[in-house]
C-alpha positions in Angstrom: 120.7 191.6 110.4 117.5 189.9 109.1 114.0 191.4 109.4 111.7 190.0 112.0 108.0 189.4 112.2 106.1 190.6 115.1 104.1 187.3 115.4 105.3 184.1 117.2 104.8 181.8 120.0 107.2 179.9 122.2 107.0 177.7 125.5 110.0 176.7 127.6 109.8 174.3 130.8 111.9 173.7 133.7 112.0 172.2 137.2 113.8 172.3 140.6 113.5 170.3 143.8 110.3 172.0 144.9 108.5 172.9 141.9 108.2 172.6 138.0 107.2 175.4 135.8 106.6 176.6 132.2 107.1 179.9 130.5 105.0 180.8 127.5 105.5 183.9 125.2 103.3 185.2 122.6 103.7 188.1 120.1 101.2 189.8 117.9 101.4 192.9 115.8 101.5 196.3 117.6 102.4 199.9 116.7 105.0 199.9 119.4 106.2 197.5 122.1 103.7 196.5 124.6 104.5 193.9 127.3 102.0 192.2 129.4 103.1 189.6 132.2 101.0 187.2 134.3 102.7 185.5 137.2 101.4 183.1 140.0 100.7 184.8 143.3 103.9 185.7 145.1 106.2 186.0 142.1 105.7 189.7 141.1 109.3 190.3 141.9 110.0 188.9 138.4 108.1 191.6 136.9 111.0 194.1 136.5 113.7 191.8 135.1 111.2 190.1 132.7 110.2 193.3 131.2 113.7 194.5 131.0 114.7 191.3 128.9 111.8 191.7 126.6 112.6 195.4 125.9 116.2 194.3 125.1 115.2 191.8 122.6 112.2 193.4 120.7 111.3 196.8 119.6 107.8 196.4 118.4 104.8 194.0 118.9 102.4 193.1 121.7 104.2 190.5 123.8 102.3 188.5 126.3 104.4 186.6 129.0 102.8 184.0 131.4 104.3 181.8 134.0 102.8 178.5 135.2 104.2 177.1 138.4 103.3 173.8 140.3 104.9 172.9 143.6 105.9 169.3 144.0 106.4 169.7 147.8 105.4 172.5 150.1 108.0 175.1 150.7 106.6 176.4 154.0 104.0 175.5 156.7 100.3 175.8 156.6 99.0 178.6 158.7 95.5 180.1 159.4 95.0 183.7 157.9 93.7 185.3 161.0 92.1 188.2 159.1 90.1 185.9 157.0 89.1 183.7 159.8 87.8 186.8 161.7 85.7 187.9 158.9 84.2 184.4 158.5 83.5 184.2 162.3 81.7 187.7 162.3 79.7 186.6 159.2 78.6 183.4 161.1 77.7 185.4 164.4 75.6 187.6 162.1 73.7 184.8 160.4 73.2 183.0 163.8 71.7 186.3 165.2 69.0 186.3 162.5 68.6 182.5 162.3 69.2 181.0 165.9 68.0 177.6 164.8 71.0 177.2 162.5 73.5 174.6 163.5 76.9 175.9 164.4 79.4 175.2 161.7 82.0 172.8 162.4 85.9 173.7 162.6 86.7 171.7 159.5 84.0 173.4 157.5 85.3 176.8 158.5 88.9 175.7 157.5 87.7 174.5 154.2 86.7 178.0 153.1 88.8 179.7 150.7 91.4 181.8 152.1 91.2 180.8 155.7 94.2 178.2 155.4 97.2 179.3 153.2 100.7 178.1 152.7 103.4 180.1 154.4 105.5 180.4 151.4 107.1 183.6 152.9 109.1 181.1 155.2 111.3 180.0 152.4 114.9 181.1 152.9 116.4 183.9 150.9 119.1 181.5 149.4 116.4 179.0 148.2 114.4 181.8 146.7 117.4 183.4 145.0 118.3 180.0 143.4 114.7 179.5 142.3 114.7 183.0 140.7 117.9 182.3 138.8 116.5 179.0 137.4 113.2 180.7 136.4 115.1 183.5 134.7 117.4 181.0 132.9 114.3 179.3 131.5 112.6 182.6 130.5 115.8 183.5 128.6 115.3 180.1 126.5 111.7 181.1 125.8 112.9 184.4 124.4 115.5 182.8 122.3 112.8 180.6 120.9 110.4 183.4 120.2 113.2 185.5 118.5 113.8 182.4 116.3 110.4 182.1 115.3 109.9 185.8 114.6 113.1 185.8 112.4 111.9 182.7 110.6 108.5 184.3 109.8 110.5 187.6 108.7 112.6 185.8 106.4 109.4 184.4 104.6 107.9 187.9 104.8 111.0 189.4 103.3 110.8 186.9 100.3 107.0 187.9 99.8 107.9 191.7 100.0 110.8 191.4 97.6 108.4 189.7 95.0 105.8 192.5 95.5 108.5 195.2 94.9 109.3 193.4 91.6 105.7 193.5 90.7 105.6 197.3 91.5 108.7 198.0 89.4 107.3 196.0 86.4 104.0 197.9 86.4 105.9 201.2 86.8 107.9 200.2 83.7 104.8 199.2 81.8 103.2 202.6 82.6 106.3 204.3 81.4 106.0 202.6 78.1 102.6 203.3 77.1 101.9 205.2 74.0 99.2 207.3 75.7 101.9 209.1 77.8 103.8 210.3 74.6 103.3 214.0 73.3 102.5 212.7 69.8 99.6 210.4 71.1 98.1 213.3 73.2 98.3 215.7 70.3 96.7 213.0 67.9 94.1 212.4 70.4 93.2 216.1 70.9 93.0 216.6 66.9 90.8 213.6 66.6 88.4 215.1 69.3 88.5 218.5 67.5 87.6 217.0 64.2 84.9 215.2 65.7 83.3 218.5 66.7 84.0 220.8 63.7 83.9 220.2 60.0 87.2 221.6 59.0 89.8 221.1 61.5 92.3 222.9 59.3 90.5 226.3 60.1 91.5 226.1 63.8 94.6 228.2 64.7 97.5 225.6 64.9 99.0 227.8 67.7 95.8 227.4 69.6 95.7 223.8 69.1 99.5 223.3 70.2 98.7 225.4 73.2 95.7 223.1 74.2 97.9 220.1 73.4 100.7 221.3 75.7 98.2 221.9 78.5 96.9 218.5 78.2 100.4 216.9 78.2 101.4 218.9 81.2 98.3 217.7 83.2 98.8 214.1 81.9 102.7 213.8 82.5 103.2 211.3 85.2 107.0 210.9 84.7 107.5 212.7 88.2 105.3 210.0 89.9 107.1 207.3 88.1 110.4 208.6 89.1 109.4 208.8 92.8 107.9 205.3 92.5 111.4 204.0 91.3 113.1 205.9 94.2 110.8 204.4 96.8 111.3 200.9 95.4 115.0 201.3 95.8 114.5 202.8 99.3 112.3 199.7 100.2 115.0 197.2 99.0 117.6 199.0 100.9 115.6 198.8 104.1 114.9 195.0 103.6 118.5 194.4 103.0 119.4 196.5 106.1 117.4 194.2 108.3 116.4 194.8 111.9 113.5 196.9 113.1 112.6 198.6 109.8 108.8 198.3 109.9 107.9 201.8 110.7 110.0 203.0 107.9 108.5 200.6 105.5 105.1 201.7 106.6 106.0 205.2 105.8 107.2 204.2 102.4 103.8 202.5 101.7 102.1 205.9 102.2 104.4 207.5 99.7 103.8 204.5 97.2 100.0 205.0 97.6 100.4 208.7 97.1 102.2 208.3 93.8 99.8 205.6 92.5 96.7 207.7 93.3 98.1 210.6 91.6 99.0 208.6 88.6 95.3 207.3 88.3 94.1 210.8 88.8 96.1 212.2 85.8 95.3 209.5 83.6 93.1 210.0 80.7 93.7 206.6 78.9 92.3 203.2 79.9 95.7 201.6 79.7 97.3 203.7 82.0 94.4 203.6 84.2 94.4 199.8 84.2 98.2 199.9 85.2 97.5 202.5 87.9 94.7 200.4 89.5 96.9 197.2 89.3 99.7 199.2 91.1 97.4 200.2 93.9 96.4 196.6 94.5 100.0 195.5 94.6 100.9 198.3 96.8 98.0 197.4 99.2 99.1 194.0 99.4 102.7 195.2 100.1 101.3 197.3 102.9 99.4 194.4 104.5 102.5 192.5 104.7 104.7 195.3 106.1 102.1 195.5 109.0 103.7 192.3 110.2 107.3 193.6 110.2 109.0 194.6 113.5 
């Protein structure tokens, strides 16, 4: 399996004897899967099957689905909406009672009001409606295929970026491990130099006391555990990328662990070179985290 991005756009069009239509599917980043749909009036019966197909295809992302439909010929007769007409006539009577001189509205003027005339689409036969629904859903599956392809293509590109960033994290970790400032001898020498700057005769200080202080500093400055954990996290991230599928949540959790180790490394550092590497690590890890936010 390949990893997929959560971003993408697709459109697919179709047509039948009575109408033409176009499906659009847009996907952006999201913590979970959120499906939003928009249908023309009278097509809400598509809501359940559309949501079901989206949930089977995708695990994360805010997915917006819309259907635009244009009738090429009427599917039913034109009829008067009696409820709307009654409300309009009541409103006319109320106005005339207050303004008797107002000319009575014409019938064509009343019929031109929105909602008074409507197309009796409900008169379409069941067979015709079922055939139209089947055609619409076929086209919808095509738009989902396109959206999935777009998300996978973007995921493949992101996968290459993430592998490069993991290589940078690994290289910086190795650089940190090789710094002389992390070695016991370097810490002991630095402590001796600091003591010598404060007292005239460093040889007068108890060697055991000096060794104890050096050991304490070395314990506080030891970042081997952090580097070991960073190495383990790098291996885990590469394994997830190789596994593919919806691994975004687990990669996001690993980013938190990466950050924790890099922060600890910086807080333990008393050396400018190690601090420099730690800050570079934090920068690359943040870039890695930003890219992971796009992964399904």
